[in-house]
mmCIF file of the C-alpha atoms, coordinates in Angstrom:
data_MODEL
# 
_entry.id   MODEL 
# 
loop_
_atom_site.group_PDB 
_atom_site.id 
_atom_site.type_symbol 
_atom_site.label_atom_id 
_atom_site.label_alt_id 
_atom_site.label_comp_id 
_atom_site.label_asym_id 
_atom_site.label_entity_id 
_atom_site.label_seq_id 
_atom_site.pdbx_PDB_ins_code 
_atom_site.Cartn_x 
_atom_site.Cartn_y 
_atom_site.Cartn_z 
_atom_site.occupancy 
_atom_site.B_iso_or_equiv 
_atom_site.pdbx_formal_charge 
_atom_site.auth_seq_id 
_atom_site.auth_comp_id 
_atom_site.auth_asym_id 
_atom_site.auth_atom_id 
_atom_site.pdbx_PDB_model_num 
ATOM 1   C CA . MET A 1 1   ? -45.410 -79.606 -57.439 1.00 0.00 ? 1   MET A CA 1 
ATOM 2   C CA . ILE A 1 2   ? -46.731 -76.590 -59.422 1.00 0.00 ? 2   ILE A CA 1 
ATOM 3   C CA . ASP A 1 3   ? -44.968 -74.931 -62.363 1.00 0.00 ? 3   ASP A CA 1 
ATOM 4   C CA . VAL A 1 4   ? -43.660 -71.761 -60.808 1.00 0.00 ? 4   VAL A CA 1 
ATOM 5   C CA . ASP A 1 5   ? -43.405 -69.945 -64.083 1.00 0.00 ? 5   ASP A CA 1 
ATOM 6   C CA . LYS A 1 6   ? -47.028 -70.605 -65.037 1.00 0.00 ? 6   LYS A CA 1 
ATOM 7   C CA . ALA A 1 7   ? -48.228 -69.663 -61.552 1.00 0.00 ? 7   ALA A CA 1 
ATOM 8   C CA . ILE A 1 8   ? -46.417 -66.311 -61.569 1.00 0.00 ? 8   ILE A CA 1 
ATOM 9   C CA . ALA A 1 9   ? -47.611 -65.544 -64.958 1.00 0.00 ? 9   ALA A CA 1 
ATOM 10  C CA . THR A 1 10  ? -51.247 -66.263 -63.918 1.00 0.00 ? 10  THR A CA 1 
ATOM 11  C CA . ALA A 1 11  ? -51.027 -64.219 -60.870 1.00 0.00 ? 11  ALA A CA 1 
ATOM 12  C CA . VAL A 1 12  ? -49.762 -61.274 -62.923 1.00 0.00 ? 12  VAL A CA 1 
ATOM 13  C CA . LYS A 1 13  ? -52.743 -61.720 -65.415 1.00 0.00 ? 13  LYS A CA 1 
ATOM 14  C CA . THR A 1 14  ? -55.417 -62.285 -62.674 1.00 0.00 ? 14  THR A CA 1 
ATOM 15  C CA . GLY A 1 15  ? -54.127 -61.122 -59.485 1.00 0.00 ? 15  GLY A CA 1 
ATOM 16  C CA . LYS A 1 16  ? -53.041 -57.929 -57.713 1.00 0.00 ? 16  LYS A CA 1 
ATOM 17  C CA . VAL A 1 17  ? -49.159 -57.774 -58.231 1.00 0.00 ? 17  VAL A CA 1 
ATOM 18  C CA . SER A 1 18  ? -46.798 -54.951 -57.667 1.00 0.00 ? 18  SER A CA 1 
ATOM 19  C CA . PHE A 1 19  ? -43.351 -54.582 -59.312 1.00 0.00 ? 19  PHE A CA 1 
ATOM 20  C CA . GLY A 1 20  ? -40.277 -53.142 -58.224 1.00 0.00 ? 20  GLY A CA 1 
ATOM 21  C CA . ALA A 1 21  ? -37.646 -53.363 -55.272 1.00 0.00 ? 21  ALA A CA 1 
ATOM 22  C CA . ASN A 1 22  ? -39.255 -50.385 -53.563 1.00 0.00 ? 22  ASN A CA 1 
ATOM 23  C CA . SER A 1 23  ? -42.727 -51.601 -53.667 1.00 0.00 ? 23  SER A CA 1 
ATOM 24  C CA . ALA A 1 24  ? -41.393 -54.962 -52.458 1.00 0.00 ? 24  ALA A CA 1 
ATOM 25  C CA . ILE A 1 25  ? -39.718 -53.400 -49.449 1.00 0.00 ? 25  ILE A CA 1 
ATOM 26  C CA . GLN A 1 26  ? -42.746 -51.450 -48.522 1.00 0.00 ? 26  GLN A CA 1 
ATOM 27  C CA . ASN A 1 27  ? -45.112 -54.528 -48.904 1.00 0.00 ? 27  ASN A CA 1 
ATOM 28  C CA . ALA A 1 28  ? -42.581 -56.398 -46.664 1.00 0.00 ? 28  ALA A CA 1 
ATOM 29  C CA . LYS A 1 29  ? -42.523 -53.661 -44.005 1.00 0.00 ? 29  LYS A CA 1 
ATOM 30  C CA . THR A 1 30  ? -46.465 -53.469 -43.958 1.00 0.00 ? 30  THR A CA 1 
ATOM 31  C CA . GLY A 1 31  ? -47.062 -57.044 -44.323 1.00 0.00 ? 31  GLY A CA 1 
ATOM 32  C CA . ARG A 1 32  ? -49.484 -56.422 -47.125 1.00 0.00 ? 32  ARG A CA 1 
ATOM 33  C CA . ALA A 1 33  ? -47.924 -58.902 -49.619 1.00 0.00 ? 33  ALA A CA 1 
ATOM 34  C CA . LYS A 1 34  ? -48.616 -62.617 -49.211 1.00 0.00 ? 34  LYS A CA 1 
ATOM 35  C CA . LEU A 1 35  ? -45.520 -63.539 -51.201 1.00 0.00 ? 35  LEU A CA 1 
ATOM 36  C CA . ILE A 1 36  ? -42.543 -61.608 -52.450 1.00 0.00 ? 36  ILE A CA 1 
ATOM 37  C CA . ILE A 1 37  ? -40.442 -62.897 -55.503 1.00 0.00 ? 37  ILE A CA 1 
ATOM 38  C CA . LEU A 1 38  ? -36.849 -61.836 -56.066 1.00 0.00 ? 38  LEU A CA 1 
ATOM 39  C CA . ALA A 1 39  ? -34.833 -62.593 -59.103 1.00 0.00 ? 39  ALA A CA 1 
ATOM 40  C CA . ALA A 1 40  ? -31.428 -64.639 -58.788 1.00 0.00 ? 40  ALA A CA 1 
ATOM 41  C CA . ASN A 1 41  ? -29.532 -61.487 -59.756 1.00 0.00 ? 41  ASN A CA 1 
ATOM 42  C CA . CYS A 1 42  ? -31.265 -58.995 -57.374 1.00 0.00 ? 42  CYS A CA 1 
ATOM 43  C CA . PRO A 1 43  ? -28.801 -56.636 -55.986 1.00 0.00 ? 43  PRO A CA 1 
ATOM 44  C CA . GLU A 1 44  ? -27.567 -57.825 -52.452 1.00 0.00 ? 44  GLU A CA 1 
ATOM 45  C CA . ALA A 1 45  ? -28.475 -54.610 -50.429 1.00 0.00 ? 45  ALA A CA 1 
ATOM 46  C CA . ILE A 1 46  ? -32.027 -54.886 -51.725 1.00 0.00 ? 46  ILE A CA 1 
ATOM 47  C CA . ARG A 1 47  ? -32.103 -58.651 -51.060 1.00 0.00 ? 47  ARG A CA 1 
ATOM 48  C CA . GLU A 1 48  ? -31.002 -58.137 -47.428 1.00 0.00 ? 48  GLU A CA 1 
ATOM 49  C CA . ASP A 1 49  ? -33.697 -55.500 -46.885 1.00 0.00 ? 49  ASP A CA 1 
ATOM 50  C CA . VAL A 1 50  ? -36.517 -57.400 -48.302 1.00 0.00 ? 50  VAL A CA 1 
ATOM 51  C CA . GLU A 1 51  ? -35.363 -60.565 -46.331 1.00 0.00 ? 51  GLU A CA 1 
ATOM 52  C CA . TYR A 1 52  ? -35.036 -58.592 -43.087 1.00 0.00 ? 52  TYR A CA 1 
ATOM 53  C CA . TYR A 1 53  ? -38.678 -57.028 -43.386 1.00 0.00 ? 53  TYR A CA 1 
ATOM 54  C CA . SER A 1 54  ? -40.390 -60.097 -44.509 1.00 0.00 ? 54  SER A CA 1 
ATOM 55  C CA . LYS A 1 55  ? -39.039 -62.148 -41.653 1.00 0.00 ? 55  LYS A CA 1 
ATOM 56  C CA . LEU A 1 56  ? -40.311 -59.381 -39.234 1.00 0.00 ? 56  LEU A CA 1 
ATOM 57  C CA . SER A 1 57  ? -43.697 -59.374 -40.954 1.00 0.00 ? 57  SER A CA 1 
ATOM 58  C CA . ASN A 1 58  ? -43.926 -63.124 -41.607 1.00 0.00 ? 58  ASN A CA 1 
ATOM 59  C CA . VAL A 1 59  ? -44.198 -62.533 -45.450 1.00 0.00 ? 59  VAL A CA 1 
ATOM 60  C CA . PHE A 1 60  ? -42.859 -65.637 -47.747 1.00 0.00 ? 60  PHE A CA 1 
ATOM 61  C CA . LEU A 1 61  ? -40.118 -64.907 -49.718 1.00 0.00 ? 61  LEU A CA 1 
ATOM 62  C CA . LEU A 1 62  ? -39.249 -66.892 -52.855 1.00 0.00 ? 62  LEU A CA 1 
ATOM 63  C CA . THR A 1 63  ? -36.092 -66.699 -54.922 1.00 0.00 ? 63  THR A CA 1 
ATOM 64  C CA . TYR A 1 64  ? -36.699 -67.106 -58.564 1.00 0.00 ? 64  TYR A CA 1 
ATOM 65  C CA . LYS A 1 65  ? -34.142 -69.172 -60.402 1.00 0.00 ? 65  LYS A CA 1 
ATOM 66  C CA . GLY A 1 66  ? -33.872 -66.816 -63.437 1.00 0.00 ? 66  GLY A CA 1 
ATOM 67  C CA . SER A 1 67  ? -32.450 -63.285 -63.713 1.00 0.00 ? 67  SER A CA 1 
ATOM 68  C CA . SER A 1 68  ? -34.487 -59.971 -63.697 1.00 0.00 ? 68  SER A CA 1 
ATOM 69  C CA . LEU A 1 69  ? -34.865 -60.116 -67.518 1.00 0.00 ? 69  LEU A CA 1 
ATOM 70  C CA . ASP A 1 70  ? -36.414 -63.666 -67.374 1.00 0.00 ? 70  ASP A CA 1 
ATOM 71  C CA . LEU A 1 71  ? -38.665 -62.676 -64.723 1.00 0.00 ? 71  LEU A CA 1 
ATOM 72  C CA . ALA A 1 72  ? -39.811 -59.585 -66.775 1.00 0.00 ? 72  ALA A CA 1 
ATOM 73  C CA . ALA A 1 73  ? -40.251 -61.733 -69.846 1.00 0.00 ? 73  ALA A CA 1 
ATOM 74  C CA . LEU A 1 74  ? -42.431 -64.082 -67.863 1.00 0.00 ? 74  LEU A CA 1 
ATOM 75  C CA . CYS A 1 75  ? -44.582 -61.142 -66.743 1.00 0.00 ? 75  CYS A CA 1 
ATOM 76  C CA . GLY A 1 76  ? -44.797 -59.630 -70.099 1.00 0.00 ? 76  GLY A CA 1 
ATOM 77  C CA . LYS A 1 77  ? -43.021 -56.535 -69.231 1.00 0.00 ? 77  LYS A CA 1 
ATOM 78  C CA . PRO A 1 78  ? -40.281 -54.598 -71.323 1.00 0.00 ? 78  PRO A CA 1 
ATOM 79  C CA . PHE A 1 79  ? -38.297 -53.733 -68.291 1.00 0.00 ? 79  PHE A CA 1 
ATOM 80  C CA . THR A 1 80  ? -36.389 -55.490 -65.821 1.00 0.00 ? 80  THR A CA 1 
ATOM 81  C CA . ILE A 1 81  ? -38.162 -56.919 -62.706 1.00 0.00 ? 81  ILE A CA 1 
ATOM 82  C CA . SER A 1 82  ? -35.784 -57.644 -59.817 1.00 0.00 ? 82  SER A CA 1 
ATOM 83  C CA . ALA A 1 83  ? -38.746 -57.936 -57.075 1.00 0.00 ? 83  ALA A CA 1 
ATOM 84  C CA . LEU A 1 84  ? -42.451 -58.898 -57.414 1.00 0.00 ? 84  LEU A CA 1 
ATOM 85  C CA . SER A 1 85  ? -44.927 -58.610 -54.776 1.00 0.00 ? 85  SER A CA 1 
ATOM 86  C CA . ILE A 1 86  ? -48.094 -60.701 -54.864 1.00 0.00 ? 86  ILE A CA 1 
ATOM 87  C CA . ARG A 1 87  ? -50.865 -59.131 -52.931 1.00 0.00 ? 87  ARG A CA 1 
ATOM 88  C CA . GLU A 1 88  ? -53.769 -61.356 -54.235 1.00 0.00 ? 88  GLU A CA 1 
ATOM 89  C CA . PRO A 1 89  ? -52.897 -64.399 -56.216 1.00 0.00 ? 89  PRO A CA 1 
ATOM 90  C CA . GLY A 1 90  ? -56.121 -64.320 -58.482 1.00 0.00 ? 90  GLY A CA 1 
ATOM 91  C CA . ASP A 1 91  ? -56.347 -67.754 -60.334 1.00 0.00 ? 91  ASP A CA 1 
ATOM 92  C CA . SER A 1 92  ? -53.023 -68.728 -59.599 1.00 0.00 ? 92  SER A CA 1 
ATOM 93  C CA . GLU A 1 93  ? -52.061 -71.551 -57.124 1.00 0.00 ? 93  GLU A CA 1 
ATOM 94  C CA . ILE A 1 94  ? -48.702 -69.737 -56.309 1.00 0.00 ? 94  ILE A CA 1 
ATOM 95  C CA . LEU A 1 95  ? -49.581 -69.450 -52.574 1.00 0.00 ? 95  LEU A CA 1 
ATOM 96  C CA . SER A 1 96  ? -49.411 -73.141 -52.309 1.00 0.00 ? 96  SER A CA 1 
ATOM 97  C CA . LEU A 1 97  ? -45.609 -72.847 -52.377 1.00 0.00 ? 97  LEU A CA 1 
ATOM 98  C CA . THR A 1 98  ? -45.832 -71.050 -48.989 1.00 0.00 ? 98  THR A CA 1 
ATOM 99  C CA . GLU A 1 99  ? -47.343 -74.034 -47.280 1.00 0.00 ? 99  GLU A CA 1 
ATOM 100 C CA . LYS A 1 100 ? -44.915 -76.548 -45.861 1.00 0.00 ? 100 LYS A CA 1 
ATOM 101 C CA . PRO A 1 101 ? -45.920 -80.350 -46.194 1.00 0.00 ? 101 PRO A CA 1 
ATOM 102 C CA . GLU A 1 102 ? -46.401 -82.024 -42.834 1.00 0.00 ? 102 GLU A CA 1 
ATOM 103 C CA . SER A 1 103 ? -43.416 -83.991 -43.275 1.00 0.00 ? 103 SER A CA 1 
ATOM 104 C CA . GLU A 1 104 ? -41.227 -81.024 -43.296 1.00 0.00 ? 104 GLU A CA 1 
ATOM 105 C CA . GLU A 1 105 ? -42.697 -79.457 -40.398 1.00 0.00 ? 105 GLU A CA 1 
ATOM 106 C CA . SER A 1 106 ? -42.100 -82.760 -38.457 1.00 0.00 ? 106 SER A CA 1 
ATOM 107 C CA . LEU A 1 107 ? -38.481 -82.726 -39.019 1.00 0.00 ? 107 LEU A CA 1 
ATOM 108 C CA . GLY A 1 108 ? -37.617 -79.764 -36.645 1.00 0.00 ? 108 GLY A CA 1 
ATOM 109 C CA . GLY A 1 109 ? -35.643 -76.629 -36.854 1.00 0.00 ? 109 GLY A CA 1 
ATOM 110 C CA . ASN A 1 110 ? -33.664 -77.400 -39.972 1.00 0.00 ? 110 ASN A CA 1 
ATOM 111 C CA . GLU A 1 111 ? -34.178 -74.939 -42.876 1.00 0.00 ? 111 GLU A CA 1 
# 
């Protein structure tokens, strides 16, 4: 298992990442993002919108265990980040989180 914090930090430094809830919703609608990360304390209305649109466009959604302040500190930004869209991962291995192991796929419809 990869270290999620390190993978996010590497993606921010070397890849194409957009910050903010509005850009996350837009990227989820258009399917441009490969991965969307939401902070644990992301507002419920924004979370519902991002979940809905990412499900429609098959964009993987990840909930970060920390708050928006923790996510901002991880990205090296002086403002809170409730949502983060990864368009290109760069040198990061973060997209390996989107791949399901074969053992989980064979289990069936349980999520």
